[in-house]
N, C-alpha and C positions, 0 to 999 in steps of 0.2 A: 394928552397930558403926560408929564413925567415928573417924578420927584425922587430924590435919593433917600434910601432908608438902609441904615446899617450896611453900607458897602454895595448896595445894588439899587437899581432904578425901578420904581413902580411905573409900569407902562400901561398904555391904553390904546385908543384908536389913533392911528397915524395915517399920513397920506398913502394911498394905494394907486399904483400905476395900472394901465390897461391890462386886460387879460391877454394871455399869449394865444397864438393860433397853433393848430395842429395840421401837419401835412396831410394831403388828400389820400395817401396810401394807407394811413392808419385806420384800423378797424375801430369804429366808434360805438360807445354804449348808447342805449336807447334814449337816455336823457340829455345827450350832448347839445341838442337844440333848445328844448323847452325847459330843461332843468328838473323835470319831474321823473323820478325813478319809478319803475313798475312796482306793483304791490308785492310785498315779500311773500315767500311761500308760507303756507298755513301750518306746516309741520317741519320737523328736522329731517333733512334728506341725508341719504347715505350715498356717498360719491362712488361712481363706477371707476374702473381702472383708468379709462381714458381721461375722465375728469381729474383724477388724482395726479396723473402725469402732467396735465396742463397746469394744475394748481402748483405743483412742485416747481415747474419751470417759471411760472409767474412769480412765485414767492422768492426764488433765488435771484431773479432779476431785481425785484423790489428791494431785497436786503442788500444786494450789491450796490445799488444806487444810493440807498440810505447811507451806507458806509462812506461813499464818495462825498456826499453832501456834508456829513458830519466832519469829514476831513477838511472840507473847504470853509467851515465855520470858524471865524476868528475876529479879533478886534478890527473895527473899521469896515467890516463887510455888512451890508444891509441884508435883511431877510428877503427883500425883493431880489437881490443878486443871487442869494441861495436858491430861491424859487426858480429863477431863470436858468441856473445851472442844472437843477434837478429836471426841469422841463426838457432841456436839450438832451440830457442823458436818457430820459424816458422815451422820447420820440426816436432817438437814435437806436434804441433797443426794439423799435417797432411797436411800442405800446402807447396807450392813451393815459394821461395823468388823471386818475379817477376823480379827484375832488373838483376838477374844472367843470363849472356849471352844474355840479350836483346840488340840487335845490338852490341854484343861483350862486353858489360859492364862486368867487371871482378869480381864484388862483389855482396853481397846480399842485401845491403842497400845503400843509399846515405847519406854521412855525410859531411856537408858544414860548414866550420869554418871561422868566421870573414869576410874577403874580398871575400870569395867564395860564389857566389849567390846560386848555386845549382849544382847537379850532381857531387859533390865532391866524389872521390873514397876513401873509407876507407884505411888507411895506417898506418905506424908505428909511426907517430908523436903522442906524448902524449899531451893530453889536459893540458892547463896551466891556472892559475888564470888570469882573464881578457878576456878569450875567450868567444865568443858566438857561439853556434853550432845549425844548423838546421839538424834534423834527419828525413829522409823520409823512411817510411816503406811501402812496398806494397807486396801483396801476390797473388798467383793463387790458388784457393780453389774450389773444386767441379765444375770446369769449368768456374768460374767467377773470376774477379780481385777485390781486395780491395786496397785502396790507401789513405795514410794520411801523414801529416808532422807537426812537431812543432819545435820550437826553445827554447833554454834554455841558462842560463848563467852558467859559470864555475868560482867559487871562487869570487874574488872581481872585479866586472864589474862596469864601470862608469854609471852615470845617463843616458847619451844618449843611451848606449847599452841597458839598461833596458827599456827605452822608445821605442826603436826600436822593441824589442821583443813584448812588450805589444801592440804597434800599429799594428803590423802584425796580431796579433790575433783579435784585435778589427775590423780591416778592413774586415777580412774574416767573422766574425760573423755578422757584419753589412750588408754585402753583402747577406748573407744567409737570414737575416730578410727581405731583399728587394725582395726575390724570391717568386714565387707562380704561380699558373695556370693563364695564360693570360698575364703574365709580360714579357716584352721584355728583351732579354739577355743583351742589353747594359746597363740595370739598374745595373748590377753587377759592371762593370767598373766605371760607374758614381758614385756609392756609395763608392767604394774603393778610388776613386779620392778625394772625399770630406774628407775622413779620413786622407789620406796622406797629403793633403793640410793643414788641421788643425794641424797635427803633424809635419809639415815642413820636410817631407821625400819625396823622389822620388819613382817612381814605375818602376820596370823592365818591358819593353815592349817586351822583347825577348822571354819570357816564359809564356805560357797560360794554363788555365784549359782545361779540355777535357771530352768528353763523355767516359763512361767506362761500361763494362759489360763482355761479353764473350771475348771481345777484351780489350787490355790494354789502348789504346788511340784511340779515335774516335770523331765523331761529337757529340755535338756542340763544336766549338772552343770558349773558354770562355776568353774574353779579360778583363784584370784586370785594365785597365786605361780608362779614359773617352773617349767615342767613339760614333759614330752614326750608328754603324752596327746593325740595328734593324729589320733585315729581319725575324728573327725567334722569336716566343714566346714560353714560357714554357708551357708544357702540362703535366697532371698527367701521371706518369710512366716513365718520363725522369730521367735519372741518370747521373750526371756529377760532376766534381771536381771544387772547387774554391780554388786557391792556390797562392795568390799574394806574390810577393817578394818586400818588402819595402827596400829602400836603403838610407843610411845615407847621401850620397853625390850625384854625378851625376848618371844618369841611364845608362851610357856607360859601356860596358863590352866586354871581349874577351874570347875566348875558348883557353885553353892552349894546349900544344902539345900532351897531352894524348887523345885529341879528345872529352873530356867530361867536365873537370873542368872549370866552368864559373866564372871568377873573375872580379871585378870592376876595371876599368882602373885607377881610382884615389886611389885605395887601401883602400877605406873606406868600412864599414861593411854593411851587409844586414841581414834580418831575414825573414823567411817564415812560414806561418801557412796554413794548408790545411785540408779540409774535403771533403768527398764524400757525396753528398746529393741526395735525391729523391724528386721529385715534387709530391705532393699528391693532393687530391681533394680540400683540404682547406689550403694548405700551403706547408711546407717542412718537411722532416725528415732527420736528420743527421744520415748517415749509419755508420760512423766511429768515434764514441764517444771517445774522449781522452782529456787529460788536456792541 
């Protein structure tokens, strides 16, 4: 379904083409056939030097591909075409597109347009002037995962849409600045909460950041809203994502019948910005640099 609201289209489930294939030389994650990821670690792990080196490499590849896909997004381009482009770039880099068959997800990236918060399945709908789109690129490379996301505008977007995109980026970068060894994890959500309040946007409470490494999703659970969950503190060698979704209206959402697409119940827009970060001895390092 689609309908026009205040200069943008409310979108939902659209036709999806067949999943893409991966060349035989690519190293595959364990879930590539059955869609079932392994159980996540029971504690927050500290990465060794070799793991950090691999994650830095994977993160830089991921961020570089995200920038290329953002550059390719424009009026008349379908999200399926963007997914095909991202897929080709990922496998050309010797990596596996991490979303592909992860819990049976059918595509190689997530593309979330307007009222879709996240986990939008790339489809045949063509982008239109007035759209805002969040593109999430993640890969499996040399035994580790890279993960990042950014949002951009298509054609003529209103002032609120641009503010929403900018605020999601500022929220993530401000949260990263608040991180460091000895800092409690609830500092992330508390910092994002201040930015959202200043910008008069709400925060999705349904989707969180996560630990990442040889596993796609693990501890710590990273809450993006103000909270008092201060049991854990950051330590050098920890790697996790910060990926808040800011929402134009209410933070209420539902999952559509495809089992993935998360949409706002009030049909208003959202934007997301994500980095994978490493806690260092004296602060942080962004492992997934992108615009």
